[in-house]
C-alpha positions, 0 to 999 in steps of 0.5 A: 545461527547456523555455522554452515559455511556460506560464502560471505558477500564481504569475503569473510572466512567465517559466517557472521551477520551482515546486518541486524535486519535485512529488509527486502524491497525499498518501496514505502513499506520497506523504506519506512521499516528501514528508516525506523530501524536505523533511527533506533540504532540497528544495522539495517541492510535494505535490498532493492531489485530496481534502481531508483527513481523508477515508474510504479503503477499507482494512483499517486494520491495520498490521504491525510492518513499517509500525510501523517506518516510522511510528516513523522519521517521529517518530510516536508511538502514545500518543494516542487513535486507535491500538490496539496488537495483539500478533500474528495470530489465524488461523481455518480448518478448525475451528482457531483459532491465535494467533501473536505477532509475531516478536521481532526487532531489525529490527522492533518486536514489535507492530502497530497499527490506525488508520482511514485517515480520519485516518491519512493526515492524520497522515502529511501533517502530518509532511510539512508540518512537515518543510517540504513545501507541500501543495495540497489539492483539487488534481486533477492532470489530466495531465503537462507534457511538454518536447517537446525531451526528451520528459520530464515537467517538471510537471503540469496541475491544477485545483480547484473554486475556481480556473482550471486551473493548471500546476505545474513541477518537473524531477522528478515523483513519481506516488503517485496510487494504483492507477489512476495517471492520471499514469502512464497519461498517460506511457504506463506501463500495468498488466501483465496477468501480475501478480496483482490483488486486491479488498478489501471492508470495512465497520465494525460496532459490536461488543464486539470493538472492542478485540481485541489481535490481528489476526484472519484467516479463511482460508476464504471460500466462495461459491456458483457455480451449484449448488456451493460454491466456496472462494475464494483470499483471506481475511476479517479482523476488526480491532478499531479501539478506538473501539467498532467493528471493521473487517470485510472480505475480500480475494480474489485474481484467481487463479480463474476465478470471480473476475469473477463474485463479488459481493463485497458480497453475499459479505461480507454472507453471511460476517458473517451467519454470525458469532456473534450476540454479535459484533454483525456485523448490519445494524443495527450496521453503521456506514457503507457497504460499500466496495471497492478494488483491490489492485495487487500484485507490481509490476503497473506498471513501469518505476518510473522513466522520463523524469522520473516516479517511481512509488511505492506503489500506482501502481507495484503495490507491494502484497504478494501474500502478504497484501495489505499496501500501506502498509508498502511504500508508505512504504518505497519513498517513503523509497527514492525520496526518498534517490535524488532527494536524491542526484540533486539534488546532481549537477552534470550532467543525465546524471549525475542521470539515472544516479542516478535510474535506480538507483531501479527497481533498489533496489525490485527488489532489496528486493522483486523476489524476494519478490514473485515468490515471492508470485506463485507463492503466489497461483497455489497458493492459487487451487487449491481442493484445495491450500487445503483441504489447507493449511488442514486440516493446516497450521494444526495445525502451530504451528512451520510456521505461525510460519514462514508468518507470517514469510513472509507478513508479510515479517518476518525479520532481514536477518542473524544471524536464526534458521533460518526467517529464513535460509530465507526470506531465501535463497529471496528472494535466489535467486528471479528478480525478473522 
């Protein structure tokens, strides 16, 4: 630790750590990391720029992979606000196919929908219950760097009601989302060779609010000049259970027309084509149409450097196959916490650093090959002729689509699975992680 005299937020006369770990961002990645760190007995300071509850752009759908992580944190789903779903309904080329979530030992056989308005609050509350301290409306403005070691040893922050303040810790976790200002300030920038998506959604008051399946539409058409263009991505309709449906679309940057698409207009045109009885009309719309970027396939690396660890969207951990981010943010948060706890117990800085450097290897081993496959998938669906062929003929093959569901949702048994599981697991193991 540097002995440079930086004013302490608690008015101490000398520099001391304010926590064992500072976690920046209380979304699913940060809250989960803080939960597991606090549960292990570490002193955790969780800094969040917003005040919860708050709205967040998301499809609100949770696959069985995410449900497993919620269950591990002791969260139950019996109270109001959770709506269970039994599988995925796929619509395209005039075909409507319902596929149940696979029956697996590794994952539950149901998914969930819950709005991000209070979903993140639930996770943050679990972190607080485990012993983490949360500072709301605290905007981190930059890192504190030890000039001798060139490591991050804290963060500068401010909120509307106080003077700028400095918090110190020997390790900082960046869970501050796609833009990750903290990562950028530390010189860790996005990679241009990774896919990026855009998600746009709104809510409609609709009789479809209690649908027991997630619904995915595989054909998104836009107008480019005088011709129709099939976009790489999908539309969704997820019943929220409160009288509204979350309706949105996700589009990938794998076509030349990506930059020219007006996504809000595209969503309006798409919903206007829906059956009138569904109620997806302007007079039934609840809230604005909002969009957000989807950072995919490790588009920011390294995931650990100089005392800073990246978790969730800050490290580009969104699944390129389906745009799912919450499950991977939570899984990575648990991995990060495990590594940090082990490092904390080591007696020398050199050994601690060697343990911390295990984290990038862990996330690469967990997702690297799978995400590489996803990058190739993104390139394929960026070809309109492939998309037309796959939608027209693939949806008619139920066995094939069961395989596709397992592949896209990353739901397989790690061992002793069926033939589909063995093929998918084998592909991810032999595929390079670069």
